[in-house]
N, CA, C and O atoms as CSV, one atom per row, in Angstrom:
chain,resi,resn,atom,element,x,y,z
A,1,UNK,N,N,-15.328,-12.335,20.783
A,1,UNK,CA,C,-14.756,-13.054,19.891
A,1,UNK,C,C,-13.325,-12.923,19.972
A,1,UNK,O,O,-13.114,-11.825,20.486
A,2,UNK,N,N,-12.347,-13.446,19.742
A,2,UNK,CA,C,-10.996,-13.653,20.035
A,2,UNK,C,C,-10.104,-12.875,18.350
A,2,UNK,O,O,-10.642,-12.552,17.291
A,3,UNK,N,N,-8.982,-12.826,18.662
A,3,UNK,CA,C,-8.600,-12.310,17.618
A,3,UNK,C,C,-8.316,-12.914,16.072
A,3,UNK,O,O,-8.166,-12.501,14.922
A,4,UNK,N,N,-8.352,-14.429,16.984
A,4,UNK,CA,C,-7.908,-14.976,15.149
A,4,UNK,C,C,-9.780,-15.346,14.557
A,4,UNK,O,O,-9.798,-16.125,13.604
A,5,UNK,N,N,-10.999,-14.936,14.968
A,5,UNK,CA,C,-11.834,-14.842,14.569
A,5,UNK,C,C,-11.942,-13.815,13.574
A,5,UNK,O,O,-12.236,-14.051,12.403
A,6,UNK,N,N,-11.667,-12.497,14.111
A,6,UNK,CA,C,-11.682,-11.528,13.156
A,6,UNK,C,C,-11.357,-11.676,11.537
A,6,UNK,O,O,-10.294,-12.168,11.159
A,7,UNK,N,N,-12.214,-11.278,10.761
A,7,UNK,CA,C,-11.855,-10.756,9.606
A,7,UNK,C,C,-11.127,-9.331,8.959
A,7,UNK,O,O,-11.795,-8.299,8.893
A,8,UNK,N,N,-9.940,-9.364,8.568
A,8,UNK,CA,C,-9.091,-8.221,8.145
A,8,UNK,C,C,-9.672,-7.666,7.568
A,8,UNK,O,O,-10.611,-8.364,7.183
A,9,UNK,N,N,-9.768,-6.014,6.936
A,9,UNK,CA,C,-10.201,-5.828,5.921
A,9,UNK,C,C,-9.672,-5.942,4.137
A,9,UNK,O,O,-10.103,-5.419,3.109
A,10,UNK,N,N,-8.359,-7.050,4.477
A,10,UNK,CA,C,-7.762,-7.234,3.175
A,10,UNK,C,C,-8.416,-8.605,2.769
A,10,UNK,O,O,-8.767,-9.025,1.667
A,11,UNK,N,N,-8.463,-9.149,3.993
A,11,UNK,CA,C,-9.174,-10.782,4.151
A,11,UNK,C,C,-10.688,-10.330,3.047
A,11,UNK,O,O,-10.820,-10.624,1.859
A,12,UNK,N,N,-11.470,-9.706,3.751
A,12,UNK,CA,C,-12.352,-9.165,2.880
A,12,UNK,C,C,-12.320,-8.962,1.235
A,12,UNK,O,O,-12.966,-9.513,0.344
A,13,UNK,N,N,-11.506,-8.146,1.214
A,13,UNK,CA,C,-11.617,-7.777,-0.380
A,13,UNK,C,C,-10.988,-8.561,-1.030
A,13,UNK,O,O,-11.583,-8.748,-2.092
A,14,UNK,N,N,-9.719,-9.364,-0.939
A,14,UNK,CA,C,-9.618,-10.196,-1.084
A,14,UNK,C,C,-10.895,-11.318,-1.777
A,14,UNK,O,O,-11.245,-11.451,-2.950
A,15,UNK,N,N,-11.355,-11.976,-0.594
A,15,UNK,CA,C,-12.878,-12.814,-0.752
A,15,UNK,C,C,-13.283,-11.878,-1.611
A,15,UNK,O,O,-12.871,-12.162,-2.736
A,16,UNK,N,N,-13.668,-11.263,-1.599
A,16,UNK,CA,C,-15.036,-10.656,-2.781
A,16,UNK,C,C,-14.456,-10.199,-4.237
A,16,UNK,O,O,-15.210,-9.944,-5.176
A,17,UNK,N,N,-12.899,-10.117,-4.327
A,17,UNK,CA,C,-12.716,-10.075,-5.792
A,17,UNK,C,C,-12.380,-11.742,-6.287
A,17,UNK,O,O,-12.336,-12.165,-7.443
A,18,UNK,N,N,-12.160,-12.528,-4.967
A,18,UNK,CA,C,-12.216,-13.662,-5.907
A,18,UNK,C,C,-13.302,-14.207,-5.827
A,18,UNK,O,O,-13.166,-15.405,-6.074
A,19,UNK,N,N,-14.653,-13.855,-5.536
A,19,UNK,CA,C,-15.491,-13.890,-6.414
A,19,UNK,C,C,-16.322,-13.402,-7.543
A,19,UNK,O,O,-17.181,-13.897,-8.272
A,20,UNK,N,N,-15.510,-11.774,-7.364
A,20,UNK,CA,C,-15.602,-11.191,-8.493
A,20,UNK,C,C,-15.112,-11.220,-10.153
A,20,UNK,O,O,-15.651,-11.028,-11.244
A,21,UNK,N,N,-13.935,-11.533,-9.709
A,21,UNK,CA,C,-13.152,-11.266,-10.860
A,21,UNK,C,C,-12.218,-12.565,-11.114
A,21,UNK,O,O,-11.697,-13.279,-10.257
A,22,UNK,N,N,-12.122,-12.720,-13.045
A,22,UNK,CA,C,-10.962,-13.914,-12.774
A,22,UNK,C,C,-9.929,-12.962,-13.070
A,22,UNK,O,O,-9.960,-12.008,-13.847
A,23,UNK,N,N,-8.650,-13.541,-12.031
A,23,UNK,CA,C,-7.104,-13.727,-12.183
A,23,UNK,C,C,-6.659,-13.712,-13.660
A,23,UNK,O,O,-7.615,-14.016,-14.373
A,24,UNK,N,N,-5.904,-13.546,-14.134
A,24,UNK,CA,C,-5.349,-13.172,-15.644
A,24,UNK,C,C,-3.871,-12.649,-15.304
A,24,UNK,O,O,-3.920,-11.505,-14.850
A,25,UNK,N,N,-2.646,-13.133,-15.391
A,25,UNK,CA,C,-1.360,-12.351,-15.161
A,25,UNK,C,C,-1.152,-12.516,-16.580
A,25,UNK,O,O,-1.372,-13.277,-17.522
A,26,UNK,N,N,-0.608,-11.403,-16.254
A,26,UNK,CA,C,0.206,-11.331,-17.698
A,26,UNK,C,C,1.926,-10.671,-17.496
A,26,UNK,O,O,2.333,-9.655,-16.932
A,27,UNK,N,N,2.536,-11.616,-18.133
A,27,UNK,CA,C,4.397,-11.305,-17.973
A,27,UNK,C,C,4.481,-10.858,-19.202
A,27,UNK,O,O,3.921,-11.246,-20.227
A,28,UNK,N,N,5.524,-9.673,-18.942
A,28,UNK,CA,C,5.937,-8.980,-20.132
A,28,UNK,C,C,7.354,-8.702,-19.581
A,28,UNK,O,O,7.713,-8.507,-18.420
A,29,UNK,N,N,8.222,-8.745,-20.996
A,29,UNK,CA,C,9.724,-7.924,-20.937
A,29,UNK,C,C,10.322,-6.954,-20.209
A,29,UNK,O,O,10.240,-5.887,-20.818
A,30,UNK,N,N,11.064,-6.815,-18.853
A,30,UNK,CA,C,11.159,-5.438,-18.540
A,30,UNK,C,C,11.560,-4.691,-19.309
A,30,UNK,O,O,12.173,-4.930,-20.349
A,31,UNK,N,N,11.140,-3.352,-18.710
A,31,UNK,CA,C,11.136,-1.925,-19.688
A,31,UNK,C,C,9.475,-1.915,-19.828
A,31,UNK,O,O,9.044,-0.824,-19.456
A,32,UNK,N,N,8.344,-2.891,-20.291
A,32,UNK,CA,C,7.364,-2.704,-20.887
A,32,UNK,C,C,6.394,-2.032,-19.979
A,32,UNK,O,O,5.497,-1.229,-20.235
A,33,UNK,N,N,6.854,-2.636,-18.685
A,33,UNK,CA,C,5.593,-1.951,-18.029
A,33,UNK,C,C,5.766,-0.302,-18.034
A,33,UNK,O,O,4.778,0.397,-17.805
A,34,UNK,N,N,6.705,0.128,-18.229
A,34,UNK,CA,C,6.646,1.289,-17.913
A,34,UNK,C,C,6.504,2.351,-19.309
A,34,UNK,O,O,6.385,3.576,-19.278
A,35,UNK,N,N,6.552,1.547,-20.393
A,35,UNK,CA,C,6.008,1.946,-21.890
A,35,UNK,C,C,4.110,1.586,-21.820
A,35,UNK,O,O,3.195,2.115,-22.450
A,36,UNK,N,N,4.095,0.658,-20.944
A,36,UNK,CA,C,2.678,0.299,-20.970
A,36,UNK,C,C,1.845,1.459,-20.418
A,36,UNK,O,O,0.874,1.900,-21.034
A,37,UNK,N,N,2.306,2.001,-19.089
A,37,UNK,CA,C,1.895,2.854,-18.239
A,37,UNK,C,C,2.246,4.127,-19.041
A,37,UNK,O,O,1.148,4.683,-19.042
A,38,UNK,N,N,2.870,4.738,-19.553
A,38,UNK,CA,C,2.648,5.896,-20.226
A,38,UNK,C,C,1.495,5.804,-21.281
A,38,UNK,O,O,0.528,6.541,-21.473
A,39,UNK,N,N,1.918,4.642,-21.910
A,39,UNK,CA,C,0.815,4.621,-23.525
A,39,UNK,C,C,-0.799,4.270,-22.538
A,39,UNK,O,O,-1.914,4.128,-23.039
A,40,UNK,N,N,-0.490,4.211,-21.235
A,40,UNK,CA,C,-2.316,4.258,-20.651
A,40,UNK,C,C,-2.346,5.605,-19.801
A,40,UNK,O,O,-3.347,5.684,-19.089
A,41,UNK,N,N,-1.512,6.623,-19.724
A,41,UNK,CA,C,-1.597,7.912,-19.109
A,41,UNK,C,C,-2.275,8.342,-20.639
A,41,UNK,O,O,-3.429,8.574,-20.998
A,42,UNK,N,N,-1.262,8.328,-21.180
A,42,UNK,CA,C,-2.130,9.086,-22.604
A,42,UNK,C,C,-3.456,8.979,-23.522
A,42,UNK,O,O,-3.823,9.654,-24.484
A,43,UNK,N,N,-4.063,7.814,-22.826
A,43,UNK,CA,C,-5.088,7.939,-23.491
A,43,UNK,C,C,-6.048,7.442,-22.289
A,43,UNK,O,O,-6.875,6.536,-22.188
A,44,UNK,N,N,-5.405,8.774,-21.143
A,44,UNK,CA,C,-6.778,8.814,-20.112
A,44,UNK,C,C,-7.220,7.745,-19.413
A,44,UNK,O,O,-8.445,7.747,-19.293
A,45,UNK,N,N,-6.551,6.646,-18.807
A,45,UNK,CA,C,-6.654,5.680,-18.228
A,45,UNK,C,C,-6.442,5.676,-16.867
A,45,UNK,O,O,-6.357,4.578,-16.317
A,46,UNK,N,N,-6.321,6.868,-16.093
A,46,UNK,CA,C,-6.516,7.322,-14.759
A,46,UNK,C,C,-7.897,7.564,-13.951
A,46,UNK,O,O,-8.855,8.306,-14.172
A,47,UNK,N,N,-7.545,6.434,-12.703
A,47,UNK,CA,C,-8.590,6.736,-11.669
A,47,UNK,C,C,-8.802,7.506,-11.127
A,47,UNK,O,O,-7.895,8.313,-10.924
A,48,UNK,N,N,-10.473,7.806,-10.405
A,48,UNK,CA,C,-10.071,9.079,-9.255
A,48,UNK,C,C,-9.272,9.339,-8.932
A,48,UNK,O,O,-9.294,10.570,-8.926
A,49,UNK,N,N,-8.229,8.941,-8.519
A,49,UNK,CA,C,-7.573,9.263,-7.416
A,49,UNK,C,C,-6.036,9.772,-8.476
A,49,UNK,O,O,-5.228,10.519,-7.925
A,50,UNK,N,N,-5.809,9.406,-9.657
A,50,UNK,CA,C,-4.915,10.135,-10.329
A,50,UNK,C,C,-4.177,9.156,-10.683
A,50,UNK,O,O,-3.359,9.494,-11.538
A,51,UNK,N,N,-4.089,7.382,-10.184
A,51,UNK,CA,C,-3.080,7.087,-10.395
A,51,UNK,C,C,-3.560,6.171,-11.884
A,51,UNK,O,O,-4.738,5.927,-12.141
A,52,UNK,N,N,-2.293,5.708,-12.839
A,52,UNK,CA,C,-2.673,5.042,-13.917
A,52,UNK,C,C,-3.833,3.719,-13.962
A,52,UNK,O,O,-4.452,3.542,-12.913
A,53,UNK,N,N,-3.962,3.337,-14.444
A,53,UNK,CA,C,-4.569,1.781,-14.351
A,53,UNK,C,C,-4.040,1.224,-16.041
A,53,UNK,O,O,-4.226,1.601,-17.198
A,54,UNK,N,N,-3.311,0.146,-15.354
A,54,UNK,CA,C,-2.370,-0.216,-16.857
A,54,UNK,C,C,-3.366,-1.558,-16.822
A,54,UNK,O,O,-3.402,-2.039,-17.955
A,55,UNK,N,N,-4.077,-2.212,-16.001
A,55,UNK,CA,C,-5.208,-3.414,-15.999
A,55,UNK,C,C,-5.974,-3.081,-16.957
A,55,UNK,O,O,-6.197,-3.794,-17.935
A,56,UNK,N,N,-6.638,-1.500,-16.676
A,56,UNK,CA,C,-8.042,-1.194,-17.535
A,56,UNK,C,C,-7.366,-1.028,-18.548
A,56,UNK,O,O,-7.911,-1.789,-19.347
A,57,UNK,N,N,-6.366,-0.444,-19.176
A,57,UNK,CA,C,-5.489,0.253,-20.498
A,57,UNK,C,C,-5.583,-1.527,-20.811
A,57,UNK,O,O,-6.532,-1.722,-21.570
A,58,UNK,N,N,-5.016,-2.575,-20.514
A,58,UNK,CA,C,-4.722,-3.997,-21.220
A,58,UNK,C,C,-5.853,-4.980,-21.513
A,58,UNK,O,O,-5.803,-5.998,-22.204
A,59,UNK,N,N,-7.021,-4.395,-20.752
A,59,UNK,CA,C,-8.682,-5.007,-20.780
A,59,UNK,C,C,-9.057,-4.454,-21.770
A,59,UNK,O,O,-9.812,-5.158,-22.441
A,60,UNK,N,N,-8.784,-3.109,-22.319
A,60,UNK,CA,C,-9.530,-2.195,-23.243
A,60,UNK,C,C,-8.825,-2.939,-24.761
A,60,UNK,O,O,-9.479,-3.146,-25.783
A,61,UNK,N,N,-6.970,-3.336,-24.530
A,61,UNK,CA,C,-6.249,-3.227,-25.924
A,61,UNK,C,C,-6.735,-4.808,-26.100
A,61,UNK,O,O,-6.804,-5.346,-27.205
A,62,UNK,N,N,-7.051,-5.454,-24.889
A,62,UNK,CA,C,-7.832,-6.967,-25.497
A,62,UNK,C,C,-9.056,-6.889,-26.320
A,62,UNK,O,O,-9.256,-7.402,-27.421
A,63,UNK,N,N,-9.834,-6.169,-25.607
A,63,UNK,CA,C,-11.381,-5.825,-25.761
A,63,UNK,C,C,-11.243,-5.092,-27.512
A,63,UNK,O,O,-12.166,-5.299,-28.299
A,64,UNK,N,N,-10.383,-4.510,-27.813
A,64,UNK,CA,C,-10.434,-3.550,-28.849
A,64,UNK,C,C,-9.774,-4.338,-30.192
A,64,UNK,O,O,-9.766,-3.924,-31.352
A,65,UNK,N,N,-9.350,-5.311,-29.790
A,65,UNK,CA,C,-8.292,-6.715,-30.546
A,65,UNK,C,C,-9.793,-7.176,-31.131
A,65,UNK,O,O,-10.396,-6.864,-32.158
A,66,UNK,N,N,-10.200,-8.269,-29.749
A,66,UNK,CA,C,-11.000,-9.661,-29.994
A,66,UNK,C,C,-12.687,-9.205,-30.558
A,66,UNK,O,O,-13.423,-9.948,-31.207
A,67,UNK,N,N,-13.015,-7.778,-30.096
A,67,UNK,CA,C,-14.111,-7.170,-30.286
A,67,UNK,C,C,-15.045,-7.472,-29.455
A,67,UNK,O,O,-15.650,-8.527,-29.268
A,68,UNK,N,N,-15.159,-5.779,-28.649
A,68,UNK,CA,C,-16.112,-6.068,-27.687
A,68,UNK,C,C,-17.746,-7.303,-27.846
A,68,UNK,O,O,-17.765,-8.081,-28.799
A,69,UNK,N,N,-18.550,-7.296,-27.160
A,69,UNK,CA,C,-19.318,-8.112,-27.498
A,69,UNK,C,C,-20.271,-7.314,-27.280
A,69,UNK,O,O,-20.213,-6.251,-26.663
A,70,UNK,N,N,-21.600,-8.024,-28.008
A,70,UNK,CA,C,-22.876,-7.255,-28.723
A,70,UNK,C,C,-23.282,-6.640,-27.009
A,70,UNK,O,O,-22.847,-7.034,-25.926
A,71,UNK,N,N,-24.420,-5.387,-27.376
A,71,UNK,CA,C,-25.448,-5.201,-26.395
A,71,UNK,C,C,-26.506,-5.111,-27.085
A,71,UNK,O,O,-26.575,-4.226,-27.938
A,72,UNK,N,N,-27.639,-6.055,-26.867
A,72,UNK,CA,C,-28.887,-5.803,-27.362
A,72,UNK,C,C,-28.341,-5.416,-29.184
A,72,UNK,O,O,-28.352,-4.397,-29.874
A,73,UNK,N,N,-28.055,-6.357,-29.324
A,73,UNK,CA,C,-27.845,-5.852,-30.856
A,73,UNK,C,C,-27.011,-4.608,-31.315
A,73,UNK,O,O,-27.488,-4.015,-32.283
A,74,UNK,N,N,-26.079,-4.209,-30.893
A,74,UNK,CA,C,-25.560,-2.712,-31.044
A,74,UNK,C,C,-24.016,-3.397,-30.841
A,74,UNK,O,O,-24.071,-4.147,-29.866
A,75,UNK,N,N,-22.458,-3.385,-31.531
A,75,UNK,CA,C,-21.448,-3.510,-30.868
A,75,UNK,C,C,-21.249,-2.061,-29.766
A,75,UNK,O,O,-21.843,-0.983,-29.783
A,76,UNK,N,N,-20.454,-2.440,-29.097
A,76,UNK,CA,C,-20.058,-1.720,-28.083
A,76,UNK,C,C,-18.396,-0.676,-28.987
A,76,UNK,O,O,-17.609,-1.010,-29.874
A,77,UNK,N,N,-18.520,0.378,-28.294
A,77,UNK,CA,C,-17.275,1.222,-29.207
A,77,UNK,C,C,-16.028,0.962,-28.403
A,77,UNK,O,O,-15.954,1.472,-27.285
A,78,UNK,N,N,-15.199,0.338,-28.787
A,78,UNK,CA,C,-13.912,0.268,-28.031
A,78,UNK,C,C,-12.967,1.109,-27.914
A,78,UNK,O,O,-12.267,1.180,-26.904
A,79,UNK,N,N,-12.833,1.865,-28.962
A,79,UNK,CA,C,-12.445,3.302,-28.678
A,79,UNK,C,C,-12.620,4.793,-27.618
A,79,UNK,O,O,-11.964,5.834,-27.593
A,80,UNK,N,N,-13.758,4.345,-26.841
A,80,UNK,CA,C,-14.119,5.050,-25.871
A,80,UNK,C,C,-13.891,4.479,-24.734
A,80,UNK,O,O,-14.688,3.888,-24.006
A,81,UNK,N,N,-12.327,4.747,-24.541
A,81,UNK,CA,C,-12.228,4.027,-23.324
A,81,UNK,C,C,-12.843,4.640,-21.864
A,81,UNK,O,O,-13.177,3.762,-21.068
A,82,UNK,N,N,-12.956,5.470,-21.600
A,82,UNK,CA,C,-13.593,6.134,-20.237
A,82,UNK,C,C,-15.060,5.704,-19.738
A,82,UNK,O,O,-15.467,5.733,-18.577
A,83,UNK,N,N,-15.864,5.236,-21.060
A,83,UNK,CA,C,-17.170,4.426,-20.933
A,83,UNK,C,C,-17.043,2.966,-21.212
A,83,UNK,O,O,-17.550,2.085,-20.518
A,84,UNK,N,N,-16.537,2.837,-21.966
A,84,UNK,CA,C,-16.376,0.967,-22.073
A,84,UNK,C,C,-16.227,-0.084,-20.796
A,84,UNK,O,O,-17.012,-0.949,-20.407
A,85,UNK,N,N,-14.778,0.359,-20.234
A,85,UNK,CA,C,-14.790,-0.911,-19.679
A,85,UNK,C,C,-14.277,0.209,-18.011
A,85,UNK,O,O,-13.706,1.259,-17.716
A,86,UNK,N,N,-15.087,-1.139,-17.287
A,86,UNK,CA,C,-15.345,-0.585,-15.934
A,86,UNK,C,C,-14.210,-0.432,-15.072
A,86,UNK,O,O,-14.355,0.022,-13.937
């Protein structure tokens, strides 16, 4: 097998992400990222590795605003940040 035929780790990850997720790009004015990061940290959006997940925080905010879908007739609680968004 030549080097050309080998699939790199990042190529595998990118392929998986393309199959599994929809990509939504959010553009914000300069300075908002640090404000959003601080707010995400305050609300506990931190990964197992200790990194702040602004993406999870933004998804949580959207779900909180538009309402989580119901699961078996029960409205999911958008205020439970740790358990609602994977």
